[in-house]
N, C-alpha and C positions, 0 to 999 in steps of 0.2 A: 699766265705769270702774274701780272698786277692782281691776281687772287692772291697768290701765294705770299706776293710781299705784302700785302694786307696783313694776310691771317698772320703772317712771321712779327710785322708791327705790333700785332694785339699781342703775340705772347710775350712778347718782350716790354711790355709797358704792364702786364698784368707782374710778371715776376719779377720789376724792379721795383712794383709798390706793394710788397709783400705783408703778410698780415704775421701779427703777434703773438708768438708763443702760446698756446691756449692754457698751456702749465702753469705761465705767470698770471693767471686770473683767478679771481675768484670770487663767489655771491654770496649774497644774504642767502641763509636758509630755506627763506620764502619772501614771498612778496606781500603786503600788506594792503588792507583795502579790500575794495568787492573784486570778486575772480571772473565776473561777468565779461563777455568780449573776446578777441583772440589775441594770441601772446604777441610780444614783442618782444626784443632784446638789440641792446645799440653795440653789446661786444662785437660782431661780426664787420661793421663799421669802422673798428679803431684798427690802423694801421702804424708801420714803425715811423711813419712820416710826422706822429701824433706826438711821439715817447720824449719824454727828457727825463732825465735819471732824477734832479731834483724838483720838477714839477708838481706844484700843490696846488689845492683849488683857489681861485683868484675872485671867481665870479659864478653867480645861477643867476639866469633868466628863465619868468617861469609866464605862462601865459591864459586867465582865467577867464570864465563867463560870469554872467549877471550873477548866478545860482549857486548857494555854496555848494562845495563840492563838484566844481565844472572845471576840472583843469585838464586845458588844451596842447601844451607843450611845454618842453623843458628842455632847457641846453647848459652844459657847463661849459667853464673856462679854466683852464689853467695857468700857472705863471710859472717861471724860475724862480728857482730861489738864488740861485747861482746868479741867474743874469734877470734881474727883473722886467727889463727889457722886452723879454720873449716870453709871447705868450700863445697859447695854444686853445683853437674852439673844439669840443667834442662834438659828436655826432647830433645833429637834434634831433627831440622827440616829438613826435604828433607835428602838428599844423601850428605855425603861427597864427594865431586868431583871438579874437576877444582883446582883454585887457592888460597888458605886458609892462611888466617891471624886473626890475635888475635889483639885486644886492650881493654888493664886491666885500671881500673879505681885504684890507688897508695892508697894504706892503710892509714887509716886513714882519708880518702875523702870519698865521696860517691856522686855514679851519679843522678844530680838532673834533668836534661833534656836529653830526647833521642828523635831524627828526624828522622823519615823513609821520604827517599828522591827515584823518579821514575822519569823516562826519558818521555819528553817532547812529543815523537813521540808516541814510543809501552806503555806508563804509566805503563812497567815494573819496580820492584823494582831496585833500582840502586845503591843504596848504606843507610849507617846510619850513624848520628852524633851523638856522646855522648857527654856531658857536667856536668864535676863534679860542687860540691857547691863550689870547691876553683879556677872557672873556667877554668877548666884543660880541652881542647878540644881533643879528638881523632872519627877519623873517620874511615870507611869499605866502599869500594868500590867508586864507584865515585859520588860524590854530585855536581858536577857541574850546573846538569839542574836547579838546583835553586827552584824545584817542591818539596816541604816537608810539613810534618806535624808534628809538635812537641808535646811531652806532657812532663809534668812535674810529678813529683816524689816527696812524703812526706812520714812521716813515716806511715802512714793509707794508704799506698797503693805502695806497693813494685812491682816492673815491675820481671814477672815469668817466661812470654812466652808469645807467638804470636798465632795468628788465620788470616787465609785470604786463597787465592786461590793458586793452583799449577795445570800446565798441563806439564805434563811427567814429566821431570827434574827440571825444572824452576819455582821458585816460583814469582808468578805475581802480588800478594797483598798481605799486610799485617794490622793487626790491634794489639793493645798491649791486652794483659791480665795483669792484676793485683790481687794482694792479699793482703787483711787487715789481719796483725799479730795480731790484740787486737781481732778480729772477730774469729778467729780460737781457742785462747786459751779462750775464754767465749763459744765459740762452744763443749770446751773440748779436743782440741787440744792437751793441758794439757802443755806440758814440756815446760819452759823457753830456753830451749837450745834442741829441738828436731830434730834436722836434722841429719846429718850422714857426715860421712867425707868420701873422697876418695875410701878407702877400703869400707866401709859400703855402698856407692852409687853401688861400685860392686856386694857387697851382694844382693842389693836390686834389679837390672838388672838381677841376677842369680835369684831370686825368681820369678820374672817377667815372666821371661821364663821358670819358671817352670809352672806359672798358665796356660802362654797359651799352655804348652804340657798337665795338667791335662784337659783344654778345649776341646783340639784334641782328647784325650783317649774315653773321656766320649762321644762327639757327634759320634765316631765313631762307638764304643760299642754297642750305642741305636739304629744305623743305621741297624746295624751287627745284633742285635736282633728281630727288624721291619722285615728285609730281611728273617729271618729263620720263626720266624712266619708264612711269608704269603709261604714262599716254603712250610710250611710244609700243610697248610691249603690245600692248591692249590690240593696238591697230594692226602691226604683224599679225596676231593670233583671227583677228577677224578678217582679215585680208584675203579673198577669194580671186583665182585666175579667171577668166571669159569665159563661160559654157560656151566650147566648142563642137561639133562631132567631129569623129575623126577621118582624115580625107584619104582617099581609096594607097596613097603613097606611104600609108601608115599601116595599112593591111596586112597581114601574112598569112596567107593560106597554104594549107597544106592539107594531102591525101591521106585518109586517115584508115585502114581496113576495119569491117566490122566486125562483130565477134565469129558471123556464120561464113564470113568470107566472101559472098557472093553481092554486097552492096558496098559504096563507097559515100562519105560524107565530107562537106566540106566544115572546116573547122577554124574558126579564126581565134588569133593567140593573144590572150586577155592581156597581156603585158606593154601592148603599146599605150594601156591609156597610166599615166605616170603619177603617181600620188603625193599630194605635197605636204611635207613636213614642218605646219604651221606652230604645232606645239611648243618646239623649242628655238621660236624665232629664228630659224636661220633660212635666211634668203637666197645664200649664196649657193646651199645645198641643192635648193628647189629648182633655182634654173638649171644647173647643171646636171641634173634628172629629166627635166623638159628636153634640155641640148641632146640627151645622147639617145632621147628615144626617139626624136626625130632625124637622127641618124638611121 
């Protein structure tokens, strides 16, 4: 019963923390930089609790290594233009290490252009440049290479994440992920101000951790159950009764006439030795056969 209640709680938590409709997302035609490494995307981490119809990019935090083109992590933060006190942290990409810095968009201003820069030699990501609607420019990392791709953001496409490739700790290529807020409202994402404060975002992260724990416990429980069933069946198949000689009470002799009618011989009835049905792992049938034979 406790296990059933635990599974139910996991399902309710997962349903209550629903993901945004995938059709409301868009992304750049490609990632830019070096394509070495494993693919990643922050889209799967975005939930309804992250959403606000009027949210716009408010800051970007990046962590870089000592060498040019060593980007370790990125994290976006958005702010509601309807209520500037409402801020939302987007999923962290990569690992927080190296030297980290943050650039912010002033309240009342919005990020109009975001450019991704990469190095000429290694093609790995070296920096970002953000230009606001009021022509304020902020930079992260190194943008001296002159190799870049610029993206423009309007009301119908909000920058909410990145995708690309990573090798070890290093982010080698980046593409942008954007969200259409009007699509979310249309698809039933619902609230005019459906986002979360920093405190609510912390609660959201705790819920995500609980979901992962649920999945881990459920998977482990299923694995243990399967192993127990396999072991029990093997033990039953390998089981054999103690080898004993039949007692006289089990003997059934009969006088059988020979073909020439002159001699008679004693012949034992062979059905006194019951056969065990081990293959089906059915102990009840085996015991029944033994009892009937004894009678």
